[in-house]
N, CA and C of each residue as an Amber inpcrd file, in Angstrom:
protein
   318
  -7.1660000   1.9600000 -17.5580000  -8.0800000   1.0790000 -16.8530000
  -7.3210000   0.1630000 -15.8980000  -6.1600000  -0.3180000 -16.3400000
  -5.3480000  -1.1880000 -15.5080000  -4.8570000  -0.4510000 -14.2560000
  -4.5050000   0.8190000 -14.4020000  -4.0530000   1.6130000 -13.2590000
  -5.1840000   1.8180000 -12.2560000  -6.3910000   2.0600000 -12.7350000
  -7.5490000   2.2260000 -11.8470000  -7.8040000   0.9350000 -11.0880000
  -7.7360000  -0.1870000 -11.7930000  -7.9360000  -1.4870000 -11.1650000
  -6.8950000  -1.7360000 -10.0730000  -5.6460000  -1.4220000 -10.3570000
  -4.5780000  -1.6060000  -9.3740000  -4.7840000  -0.7030000  -8.1560000
  -5.1740000   0.5480000  -8.3860000  -5.3860000   1.4790000  -7.2670000
  -6.5250000   1.0160000  -6.3660000  -7.4940000   0.3230000  -6.9200000
  -8.6270000  -0.1650000  -6.1410000  -8.3010000  -1.4750000  -5.4200000
  -7.4940000  -2.3380000  -6.0510000  -7.2240000  -3.6600000  -5.4890000
  -6.0730000  -3.7090000  -4.4820000  -5.0530000  -2.9230000  -4.6800000
  -3.8710000  -2.9960000  -3.8160000  -4.2200000  -2.7780000  -2.3380000
  -4.9720000  -1.7470000  -1.9570000  -5.3050000  -1.5860000  -0.5400000
  -6.1090000  -2.7630000   0.0310000  -6.9940000  -3.3360000  -0.7790000
  -7.7890000  -4.4790000  -0.3240000  -6.8950000  -5.6820000  -0.0370000
  -5.9290000  -5.9310000  -0.8980000  -5.0270000  -7.0640000  -0.6920000
  -4.0500000  -6.8190000   0.4440000  -3.6190000  -5.5880000   0.6280000
  -2.7480000  -5.2770000   1.7660000  -3.4750000  -5.5770000   3.0600000
  -4.7360000  -5.1720000   3.1470000  -5.5160000  -5.4340000   4.3540000
  -5.7810000  -6.9330000   4.5200000  -6.0420000  -7.6330000   3.4300000
  -6.2520000  -9.0810000   3.4920000  -5.0190000  -9.7850000   4.0520000
  -3.8360000  -9.4280000   3.5630000  -2.6210000 -10.0690000   4.0480000
  -2.3580000  -9.7240000   5.5130000  -2.7820000  -8.5510000   5.9610000
  -2.6720000  -8.2050000   7.3840000  -3.5900000  -9.0920000   8.2260000
  -4.8260000  -9.2820000   7.7640000  -5.7800000 -10.1460000   8.4730000
  -5.2470000 -11.5720000   8.5210000  -4.7490000 -12.0390000   7.3920000
  -4.2160000 -13.4020000   7.3080000  -3.0420000 -13.5960000   8.2740000
  -2.1640000 -12.6080000   8.3460000  -1.0050000 -12.6890000   9.2440000
  -1.4470000 -12.6800000  10.7110000  -2.4110000 -11.8480000  11.0490000
  -2.9220000 -11.7900000  12.4220000  -3.4960000 -13.1410000  12.8280000
  -4.3360000 -13.7300000  11.9720000  -4.9580000 -15.0090000  12.3010000
  -3.9270000 -16.1300000  12.3900000  -2.9450000 -16.1330000  11.4890000
  -1.8970000 -17.1580000  11.5360000  -1.0870000 -17.0500000  12.8160000
  -0.7660000 -15.8370000  13.2120000  -0.0050000 -15.6240000  14.4480000
  -0.8120000 -16.0600000  15.6670000  -2.0870000 -15.7160000  15.6740000
  -2.9420000 -16.1140000  16.7900000  -3.0770000 -17.6350000  16.8600000
  -3.1450000 -18.2950000  15.7090000  -3.2920000 -19.7500000  15.6740000
  -2.0750000 -20.4930000  16.1780000  -0.9160000 -19.8480000  16.1970000
   0.3190000 -20.4900000  16.6620000   0.5950000 -20.2710000  18.1390000
  -0.2450000 -19.4920000  18.8150000  -0.0180000 -19.2370000  20.2370000
  -0.3050000 -20.4880000  21.0560000   0.5490000 -20.7440000  22.0190000
   0.4050000 -21.9500000  22.8250000  -0.7880000 -21.8960000  23.7840000
  -1.2160000 -20.7130000  24.1710000  -2.3180000 -20.5950000  25.1270000
  -3.6730000 -20.3670000  24.4530000  -3.7620000 -20.5630000  23.1410000
  -5.0140000 -20.3370000  22.4170000  -6.1300000 -21.2440000  22.9280000
  -5.7940000 -22.4780000  23.2600000  -6.7830000 -23.4510000  23.7270000
  -7.4820000 -22.9990000  25.0010000  -6.7530000 -22.3230000  25.8670000
  -7.3020000 -21.9220000  27.1690000  -8.0490000 -20.5900000  27.1200000
  -7.9600000 -19.8610000  26.0120000  -8.6300000 -18.5640000  25.9110000
 -10.1090000 -18.7470000  25.6090000 -10.9160000 -17.8700000  26.1690000
 -12.3470000 -17.8740000  25.8580000 -12.5500000 -17.1920000  24.5080000
 -13.7400000 -17.3580000  23.9430000 -14.0340000 -16.6980000  22.6670000
 -13.9360000 -15.1810000  22.8030000 -14.3830000 -14.6480000  23.9300000
 -14.2960000 -13.2010000  24.1590000 -12.8370000 -12.7440000  24.2060000
 -11.9710000 -13.5480000  24.8270000 -10.5460000 -13.2050000  24.8780000
  -9.9220000 -13.2340000  23.4840000 -10.3170000 -14.2220000  22.6820000
  -9.7910000 -14.3290000  21.3230000 -10.2330000 -13.1260000  20.4960000
 -11.5040000 -12.7440000  20.6230000 -12.0050000 -11.5860000  19.8780000
 -11.3170000 -10.3000000  20.3340000 -11.0980000 -10.1700000  21.6170000
 -10.4170000  -8.9920000  22.1590000  -8.9720000  -8.9300000  21.6510000
  -8.3060000 -10.0850000  21.6300000  -6.9380000 -10.1500000  21.1300000
  -6.8930000  -9.7790000  19.6440000  -7.8720000 -10.2740000  18.8760000
  -7.9380000  -9.9160000  17.4550000  -8.1430000  -8.4180000  17.2890000
  -9.0500000  -7.8530000  18.0720000  -9.3260000  -6.4140000  17.9710000
  -8.0750000  -5.5890000  18.2450000  -7.3200000  -5.9790000  19.2470000
  -6.0880000  -5.2630000  19.6000000  -5.0850000  -5.3480000  18.4550000
  -4.8930000  -6.5420000  17.9290000  -3.9350000  -6.7330000  16.8380000
  -4.3980000  -6.0270000  15.5580000  -5.7010000  -6.0470000  15.3000000
  -6.2390000  -5.4020000  14.0980000  -6.0570000  -3.8900000  14.1550000
  -6.2300000  -3.3150000  15.3320000  -6.0540000  -1.8610000  15.4330000
  -4.5960000  -1.4720000  15.2230000  -3.6710000  -2.2950000  15.6860000
  -2.2500000  -2.0250000  15.4720000  -1.8900000  -2.1980000  13.9940000
  -2.5200000  -3.1700000  13.3310000  -2.2340000  -3.4520000  11.9240000
  -3.0770000  -2.6580000  10.9490000  -3.8410000  -1.6780000  11.4430000
  -4.6920000  -0.8200000  10.6130000  -5.7190000  -1.6120000   9.7940000
  -6.2500000  -2.6690000  10.3990000  -7.2990000  -3.4570000   9.7520000
  -8.6350000  -2.8530000  10.1510000  -9.4120000  -2.4110000   9.1580000
 -10.6920000  -1.7770000   9.4500000 -11.8830000  -2.5590000   8.9140000
 -11.6440000  -3.4330000   7.9500000 -12.7620000  -4.1140000   7.2990000
 -13.2870000  -5.3030000   8.1080000 -12.4560000  -5.9600000   8.8970000
 -12.8790000  -7.1140000   9.6880000 -12.9660000  -6.7030000  11.1500000
 -14.1340000  -6.8760000  11.7240000 -14.3820000  -6.5560000  13.1290000
 -14.3190000  -7.8410000  13.9550000 -14.1150000  -7.7400000  15.2600000
 -14.0630000  -8.9460000  16.1050000 -15.3100000  -9.8240000  15.9890000
 -16.4640000  -9.2090000  15.7920000 -17.6930000 -10.0040000  15.6740000
 -17.7880000 -10.7170000  14.3250000 -16.8950000 -10.3930000  13.3830000
 -16.8870000 -11.0310000  12.0650000 -16.0610000 -12.3160000  12.0270000
 -15.3130000 -12.5970000  13.0860000 -14.4970000 -13.8060000  13.0770000
 -15.2900000 -14.9760000  13.6510000 -15.0270000 -16.1460000  13.0930000
 -15.6590000 -17.3870000  13.5680000 -14.6020000 -18.2050000  14.3010000
 -15.0000000 -18.8100000  15.4100000 -14.0840000 -19.6130000  16.2120000
 -14.6430000 -21.0260000  16.2860000 -13.9120000 -21.9790000  15.7090000
 -14.3300000 -23.3850000  15.6770000 -13.4940000 -24.1610000  16.6860000
 -14.1520000 -24.7180000  17.6970000 -13.4530000 -25.4390000  18.7610000
 -13.6410000 -26.9520000  18.6590000 -13.9740000 -27.4740000  17.4940000
 -14.2170000 -28.9080000  17.3620000 -12.9390000 -29.7330000  17.3080000
 -11.8340000 -29.1610000  16.8970000 -10.5650000 -29.8770000  16.8160000
  -9.7550000 -29.7350000  18.0850000  -8.5150000 -30.1900000  18.0440000
  -7.6270000 -30.1000000  19.1990000  -7.2750000 -28.6460000  19.5120000
  -7.1080000 -27.8480000  18.4650000  -6.7760000 -26.4280000  18.6250000
  -7.8820000 -25.6120000  17.9540000  -8.3680000 -24.5690000  18.6040000
  -9.3980000 -23.7340000  17.9740000  -8.9070000 -23.1300000  16.6600000
  -9.7980000 -23.0720000  15.6790000  -9.4850000 -22.4620000  14.3810000
 -10.2540000 -21.1500000  14.2900000  -9.5380000 -20.0820000  14.0310000
 -10.1240000 -18.7500000  13.9120000 -10.1680000 -18.4130000  12.4240000
 -11.3350000 -17.9910000  11.9390000 -11.4430000 -17.6840000  10.5190000
 -12.4270000 -16.5440000  10.2820000 -12.3460000 -15.9860000   9.0890000
 -13.2790000 -14.9480000   8.6770000 -13.4480000 -14.9950000   7.1660000
 -14.6390000 -14.6990000   6.7210000 -14.9560000 -14.5550000   5.3030000
 -15.5770000 -13.1760000   5.1390000 -15.0740000 -12.4070000   4.2000000
 -15.6470000 -11.0820000   3.9860000 -15.5290000 -10.7020000   2.5210000
 -16.3230000  -9.7210000   2.1360000 -16.3830000  -9.2610000   0.7590000
 -15.9100000  -7.8210000   0.6740000 -15.0380000  -7.5720000  -0.2820000
 -14.5820000  -6.2110000  -0.5860000 -15.2890000  -5.7920000  -1.8650000
 -15.9530000  -4.6570000  -1.8280000 -16.6850000  -4.1530000  -2.9990000
 -16.3140000  -2.6920000  -3.1880000 -16.0070000  -2.3350000  -4.4380000
 -15.6830000  -0.9470000  -4.7560000 -16.1790000  -0.6280000  -6.1600000
 -16.5860000   0.6240000  -6.3570000 -17.0190000   1.0730000  -7.6850000
 -15.7920000   1.3350000  -8.5460000 -15.8810000   0.9420000  -9.7840000
 -14.8030000   1.2360000 -10.7260000 -15.1470000   2.4700000 -11.5460000
 -16.0890000   2.3170000 -12.4520000 -16.5040000   3.4260000 -13.3080000
 -18.0110000   3.3290000 -13.5060000 -18.7120000   4.4140000 -13.2450000
 -20.1660000   4.4270000 -13.4530000 -20.8690000   3.3770000 -12.6240000
 -21.5590000   2.4580000 -13.2710000 -22.2890000   1.4250000 -12.5510000
 -21.5470000   0.0890000 -12.5480000 -20.2400000   0.1090000 -12.7910000
 -19.4080000  -1.0970000 -12.7790000 -18.6860000  -1.1700000 -11.4440000
 -18.8630000  -2.3030000 -10.7530000 -18.2210000  -2.5130000  -9.4560000
 -17.2840000  -3.7100000  -9.5130000 -16.3460000  -3.7090000  -8.6090000
 -15.4190000  -4.8260000  -8.4490000 -15.7240000  -5.4770000  -7.1160000
 -15.8950000  -6.7930000  -7.1160000 -16.2020000  -7.5370000  -5.8980000
 -15.1510000  -8.6250000  -5.7200000 -14.5340000  -8.6640000  -4.5320000
 -13.5480000  -9.6840000  -4.2160000 -13.9440000 -10.3150000  -2.8920000
 -14.0570000 -11.6440000  -2.8720000 -14.3560000 -12.3780000  -1.6430000
 -13.0440000 -12.8610000  -1.0410000 -12.8340000 -12.5400000   0.2240000
 -11.6310000 -12.9640000   0.9290000 -12.0020000 -13.9720000   2.0010000
 -11.1010000 -14.9080000   2.2280000 -11.2750000 -15.8950000   3.2790000
  -9.9170000 -16.0900000   3.9370000  -9.8440000 -15.8650000   5.2520000
  -8.5920000 -16.0220000   5.9820000  -8.8470000 -16.8980000   7.1920000
  -7.8330000 -17.6630000   7.5760000  -7.9990000 -18.5960000   8.6800000
  -6.6730000 -18.8310000   9.3820000  -6.7570000 -19.2210000  10.6460000
  -5.5520000 -19.6020000  11.3790000  -5.0800000 -20.9840000  10.9660000
  -5.9210000 -21.7190000  10.2160000  -5.5830000 -23.0350000   9.6920000
  -4.7890000 -22.8600000   8.4050000  -3.5630000 -23.3810000   8.3250000
  -2.7650000 -23.1860000   7.1120000  -3.3320000 -23.8840000   5.8700000
  -4.2760000 -24.7900000   6.0480000  -4.8730000 -25.4960000   4.9130000
  -6.1730000 -24.8610000   4.4500000  -6.3850000 -23.5980000   4.7870000
  -7.6290000 -22.9030000   4.4410000  -7.6930000 -22.6450000   2.9420000
  -8.9060000 -22.3640000   2.4650000  -9.1340000 -22.1300000   1.0350000
  -8.5040000 -20.8140000   0.5910000  -8.0700000 -20.7300000  -0.6730000
  -7.4870000 -19.4920000  -1.2030000  -8.5420000 -18.4380000  -1.4830000
  -8.0790000 -17.2440000  -1.8290000  -8.9420000 -16.1170000  -2.1550000
  -9.6760000 -16.4060000  -3.4610000 -10.9440000 -16.0360000  -3.5220000
 -11.7260000 -16.1880000  -4.7450000 -12.0430000 -14.8040000  -5.2980000
 -11.8840000 -14.6300000  -6.6050000 -12.1870000 -13.3570000  -7.2590000
 -13.3640000 -13.5790000  -8.2010000 -14.3780000 -12.6930000  -8.1220000
 -15.5430000 -12.7840000  -9.0050000 -15.4020000 -11.7830000 -10.1250000
């Protein structure tokens, strides 16, 4: 059972860490303030395709421009069947803000 759980969770966490790295890198760019939301989404899409990120689409990211620097974030749910009618659900939250909330597991 532990091996099945690991086989289901490892790919989800690998993709989560890729999303987190993309957003952190984008948040450190000096020209982020001058980019439009469409440019930010396009940049995310380009980076996501290179990083083999398939679960988060450009339209799934939120861009908050209320602070001095825009904050790019996304919240998404990973769901997979384990055995029969038992499923595993993991909620991920990633942000360009280093003080963002950690991953929650249900």
